[in-house]
C-alpha positions as CSV (number, residue, x, y, z in Angstrom):
1,M,98.2,119.5,63.0
2,Q,101.8,119.3,64.1
3,S,101.5,122.0,66.8
4,G,100.5,119.7,69.6
5,N,97.6,122.0,70.5
6,G,94.5,120.0,70.9
7,E,91.9,122.7,69.7
8,K,94.1,123.8,66.8
9,G,94.7,120.1,65.8
10,E,90.9,119.2,65.7
11,I,90.2,122.4,63.6
12,A,92.8,121.4,61.3
13,V,91.3,117.9,60.8
14,E,87.8,119.4,60.1
15,K,89.4,121.7,57.3
16,I,91.5,118.8,55.8
17,E,88.4,116.5,55.7
18,K,86.6,119.3,53.7
19,I,89.4,119.3,51.3
20,G,88.8,115.7,50.4
21,P,90.9,113.1,48.5
22,K,93.2,115.9,47.4
23,A,94.6,115.9,51.0
24,I,95.3,112.1,51.1
25,P,99.0,112.0,49.9
26,A,100.0,114.6,52.5
27,L,98.1,112.6,55.3
28,I,99.7,109.5,54.3
29,E,103.1,111.0,54.5
30,L,102.3,112.3,57.9
31,V,101.1,108.8,59.1
32,Q,104.1,107.0,57.7
33,N,106.8,109.5,58.8
34,P,108.4,107.8,62.1
35,K,109.7,111.1,63.3
36,N,106.2,112.6,63.9
37,T,104.7,112.3,67.3
38,N,101.9,110.0,68.2
39,W,99.7,113.2,68.4
40,T,100.3,114.1,64.8
41,V,100.0,110.5,63.5
42,G,96.7,110.2,65.4
43,L,95.2,113.3,63.8
44,A,96.5,112.3,60.3
45,A,95.0,108.9,60.6
46,G,91.7,110.4,61.9
47,A,91.6,112.8,59.0
48,L,92.3,110.0,56.6
49,S,89.3,107.9,57.9
50,G,87.1,111.0,57.9
51,I,87.7,111.5,54.2
52,G,86.5,108.0,53.7
53,H,88.5,106.8,50.7
54,P,89.5,103.1,50.5
55,V,93.0,104.1,49.5
56,A,93.6,104.8,53.3
57,I,93.0,101.2,54.1
58,P,96.4,99.7,53.5
59,V,98.1,102.7,55.1
60,L,96.0,102.3,58.4
61,T,96.5,98.5,58.0
62,Q,100.3,99.0,58.1
63,L,100.0,101.4,61.0
64,M,98.1,98.9,62.9
65,Q,101.1,96.5,63.0
66,N,103.3,99.2,64.5
67,P,105.0,98.0,67.7
68,D,103.9,101.2,69.5
69,P,100.5,100.3,71.1
70,I,99.4,103.8,70.9
71,R,99.9,104.0,67.2
72,S,98.4,100.6,66.5
73,C,95.3,101.5,68.6
74,T,95.1,104.7,66.7
75,A,95.1,103.0,63.5
76,A,92.4,100.3,64.6
77,K,90.1,103.2,65.7
78,A,90.6,105.0,62.4
79,L,89.9,101.8,60.5
80,G,86.8,101.4,62.4
81,T,85.6,104.9,61.5
82,L,86.6,104.4,57.8
83,S,84.5,101.2,57.8
84,R,81.4,103.3,58.3
85,R,82.3,105.8,55.6
86,I,82.6,103.2,52.9
87,L,79.5,101.1,53.8
88,E,77.3,102.4,51.0
89,K,80.0,102.8,48.5
90,N,80.8,100.4,45.6
91,V,84.4,99.4,46.5
92,E,86.9,97.1,44.8
93,G,89.8,95.0,46.2
94,K,90.1,92.3,49.0
95,E,91.0,94.8,51.9
96,A,88.1,97.3,51.1
97,K,85.4,94.5,50.7
98,A,86.7,92.9,54.0
99,L,86.5,96.1,55.9
100,Q,83.0,96.8,54.4
101,L,82.0,93.3,55.6
102,V,82.8,93.8,59.2
103,G,82.0,97.6,59.3
104,R,78.2,96.8,59.2
105,H,78.5,95.2,62.6
106,F,80.8,97.7,64.4
107,V,79.3,100.0,66.9
108,K,80.0,103.7,66.7
109,Y,83.0,103.7,68.9
110,E,84.4,100.3,68.2
111,G,87.2,98.9,70.4
112,P,90.5,98.7,68.6
113,W,91.0,95.0,69.5
114,V,87.6,94.2,68.0
115,V,88.4,96.0,64.7
116,Q,91.9,94.2,64.5
117,M,90.5,90.8,65.0
118,A,87.3,91.2,62.9
119,Y,89.2,92.8,60.0
120,Q,92.0,90.2,59.9
121,A,89.3,87.3,60.0
122,A,87.5,88.9,57.0
123,L,90.9,89.2,55.2
124,D,91.7,85.6,55.9
125,G,88.2,84.5,54.6
126,K,87.2,83.1,58.0
127,I,83.9,84.9,58.2
128,N,81.3,85.9,55.6
129,Q,78.0,87.8,55.5
130,D,76.2,85.2,57.6
131,T,79.0,84.7,60.2
132,A,80.4,88.2,60.5
133,G,77.7,89.4,63.0
134,P,77.9,86.5,65.5
135,Y,81.8,86.6,65.3
136,I,81.9,90.3,66.2
137,K,79.4,89.9,68.9
138,K,81.7,87.1,70.4
139,L,84.6,89.5,70.1
140,H,82.7,92.1,72.0
141,T,81.8,89.7,74.7
142,D,85.5,88.4,74.9
143,G,86.9,91.8,75.0
144,L,84.6,93.1,77.7
145,I,85.3,89.9,79.8
146,R,89.0,90.7,79.4
147,E,88.4,94.2,80.8
148,L,86.5,92.9,83.7
149,Q,89.3,90.5,84.5
150,D,91.7,93.4,84.5
151,Y,89.2,95.6,86.6
152,Q,88.3,93.1,89.4
153,H,91.3,93.9,91.6
154,Y,90.9,97.7,91.6
155,S,88.5,100.1,93.3
156,S,89.4,103.5,92.0
157,H,86.9,106.0,90.6
158,D,87.9,105.2,87.0
159,F,87.7,101.4,87.8
160,L,84.2,101.8,88.9
161,R,83.1,104.0,85.8
162,N,84.7,101.7,83.4
163,C,83.8,98.4,85.0
164,S,80.1,99.6,85.2
165,K,80.1,100.4,81.6
166,A,81.6,97.0,80.6
167,V,79.0,95.2,83.0
168,K,76.1,97.0,81.3
169,E,77.4,96.3,77.8
170,L,77.7,92.5,78.6
171,G,74.1,92.6,79.9
172,M,72.9,94.1,76.6
173,I,74.8,91.6,74.5
174,G,73.2,88.8,76.6
175,D,75.8,86.1,76.1
176,P,75.5,83.6,78.9
177,I,79.5,82.9,78.7
178,A,79.6,86.3,80.8
179,V,77.5,84.9,83.6
180,P,80.3,83.8,86.0
181,H,82.4,86.9,85.3
182,L,79.4,89.2,86.1
183,A,78.6,87.1,89.2
184,K,82.0,88.0,90.8
185,F,81.0,91.6,91.0
186,L,78.1,90.8,93.3
187,Q,80.7,90.0,95.8
188,R,82.0,93.7,95.9
189,D,80.8,94.5,99.3
190,N,81.7,98.2,99.3
191,E,80.3,98.9,95.9
192,A,76.5,98.7,95.8
193,H,76.2,100.4,92.5
194,L,78.4,97.9,90.9
195,R,76.6,95.0,92.4
196,E,73.2,96.6,91.3
197,D,74.6,96.9,87.7
198,S,75.7,93.2,87.8
199,A,72.5,92.0,89.0
200,Q,70.5,93.9,86.3
201,A,73.1,92.6,83.7
202,L,72.3,88.9,84.8
203,V,68.5,89.7,84.5
204,Q,69.1,90.9,81.1
205,I,71.0,87.9,80.0
206,G,68.0,85.9,81.3
207,H,69.7,82.4,80.9
208,K,68.9,79.6,83.5
209,S,72.6,79.8,84.8
210,V,71.9,83.2,86.3
211,V,69.4,81.9,88.8
212,P,71.9,80.8,91.5
213,H,73.5,84.1,91.4
214,L,70.3,86.1,91.5
215,I,69.4,84.1,94.5
216,K,72.5,85.1,96.1
217,A,71.9,88.7,95.2
218,L,68.3,88.4,96.8
219,Q,70.1,88.3,100.1
220,D,72.0,91.5,99.6
221,N,71.6,94.1,102.3
222,N,71.2,96.9,99.7
223,S,67.4,97.0,98.7
224,I,68.1,98.1,95.1
225,V,70.3,95.0,94.5
226,S,67.8,92.7,96.1
227,E,64.9,94.2,94.3
228,A,66.7,93.8,90.9
229,A,67.3,90.2,91.8
230,K,63.8,89.6,92.8
231,F,62.5,91.2,89.6
232,G,64.8,88.8,87.6
233,L,63.9,85.7,89.3
234,E,60.2,86.2,88.5
235,K,61.1,85.3,84.9
236,F,62.1,81.9,85.7
237,T,60.0,78.8,86.5
238,D,59.5,77.6,90.0
239,D,61.2,74.3,89.2
240,E,64.3,76.3,88.2
241,K,64.3,78.3,91.3
242,I,63.4,75.9,94.2
243,L,66.3,73.6,93.9
244,H,68.8,76.6,93.9
245,V,67.0,77.9,97.0
246,I,67.3,74.7,98.8
247,K,71.0,74.4,97.8
248,A,71.6,77.9,99.1
249,L,69.9,76.9,102.5
250,Q,72.0,74.0,102.7
251,D,75.2,76.2,102.3
252,K,76.7,77.1,105.7
253,N,78.1,80.2,104.2
254,T,74.6,81.6,103.0
255,T,73.5,84.8,104.8
256,N,70.1,86.1,105.5
257,K,68.6,82.6,105.0
258,H,65.3,84.0,106.3
259,V,64.9,85.8,102.9
260,L,65.2,82.4,101.1
261,L,63.0,80.5,103.7
262,A,60.1,83.0,102.8
263,L,60.2,81.9,99.2
264,L,59.7,78.2,100.0
265,P,55.9,78.2,100.8
266,D,54.9,79.7,97.4
267,L,57.5,77.7,95.4
268,G,56.4,74.6,97.2
269,R,52.7,75.0,96.6
270,A,53.5,75.8,92.9
271,I,55.4,72.6,92.2
272,Q,53.0,70.6,94.4
273,Q,50.1,71.2,92.0
274,R,51.7,69.8,88.8
275,N,53.6,66.9,87.4
276,V,57.4,67.5,87.7
277,E,60.4,65.8,86.3
278,G,63.6,64.8,88.1
279,T,64.3,63.0,91.4
280,K,65.0,66.2,93.4
281,L,61.8,67.9,92.5
282,K,59.7,64.7,93.1
283,A,61.5,64.5,96.5
284,L,60.3,67.9,97.3
285,Q,56.9,67.3,96.2
286,L,56.7,64.4,98.7
287,V,57.6,66.4,101.7
288,I,56.3,70.0,101.1
289,P,52.7,69.2,101.9
290,H,53.7,68.4,105.4
291,F,55.6,71.5,106.2
292,H,54.2,74.3,108.4
293,K,54.2,77.7,107.0
294,E,57.0,78.9,109.3
295,E,58.9,75.5,109.4
296,E,62.2,75.3,111.0
297,L,65.2,75.3,108.4
298,S,66.7,72.2,110.1
299,V,63.5,70.3,109.8
300,I,63.1,71.2,106.1
301,L,66.8,70.2,105.2
302,K,66.9,67.0,107.2
303,A,63.4,65.8,105.6
304,Y,64.7,66.7,102.2
305,E,67.9,64.7,102.8
306,A,65.9,61.8,104.0
307,V,63.6,61.5,101.1
308,L,66.6,61.8,98.7
309,M,68.1,58.8,100.4
310,G,64.9,56.8,99.9
311,K,64.1,56.7,103.5
312,L,60.6,58.3,103.1
313,T,57.4,57.4,101.3
314,K,53.9,58.9,101.1
315,K,53.0,56.8,104.1
316,N,55.7,57.7,106.4
317,A,56.8,61.2,105.4
318,R,54.2,63.1,107.7
319,L,55.2,61.0,110.7
320,Y,59.0,61.5,110.1
321,I,58.7,65.3,109.9
322,K,56.6,65.4,113.1
323,Q,59.4,63.4,114.7
324,L,61.9,66.0,113.6
325,R,59.9,68.8,115.1
326,A,59.7,66.8,118.3
327,V,63.5,66.5,118.4
328,K,63.5,70.4,118.1
329,G,60.9,70.7,120.8
330,K,58.4,71.8,118.4
331,L,55.8,69.0,118.1
332,K,52.4,70.3,117.1
């Protein structure tokens, strides 16, 4: 274990774990000896967690406070492993019960930061059986968002792999707080796979706040990204989509506006056939019946703006739109 040889070290850990509790005193001594290398301390901490005895909890907790980030991270990982080992055991003591409480909600390879924060919250009595799960889920989300914020300025191979993993995990967690952070990766022009992962993660989250971002992804030149966005948008009501489509069409920076224009006829017919709520939707309902199938964008936007300003009624809307076409040389 102290040789520095990776394969020999792993074999030693397996043998020590089979020895069981009798090996604990020697392992504790290895963990607590400041002269030992991080490698040796890591193997000893791993063996302690593998044996699965609660007596290791205070030792690993103390190591987690070590100023050396490698050692503190090692301790947190070992504590996460130990939490799974003691799940079905009858344990005594505040520390063991706290670890058992949070261990039920840790994933297999739990992040050190999540282990540290959750365990401390349990020790301090800030969480209980009802709140531990949601609390740890929020820690997962916050931790992944922190990772994305660190990753967003890089473009190496490792960045792409780690970032893609974090994006997918945020999609599976499904917390809407991640939406604006995921949306930033739809703008990575040279990384189509990452844009695809981001679009699919937004679809998984499924909150109405993803709609404007999926509409943006719908205009992506990569067909995989745009198809993912199209599939995701089908889950939302026409009311939720059409106003964002109009807003995007009004934006001078929107590209591929023809893609969005193609959506308007179907969306328009859908909201035209039922009662709608809200001034903006009622305004659209007034002018949509008078648009042609391939209406000019400028006509659509000017008519929409006019009805919002109270200039149009059922009586004059059709005539006003014909006049707009005439200005464009398209009177029909």
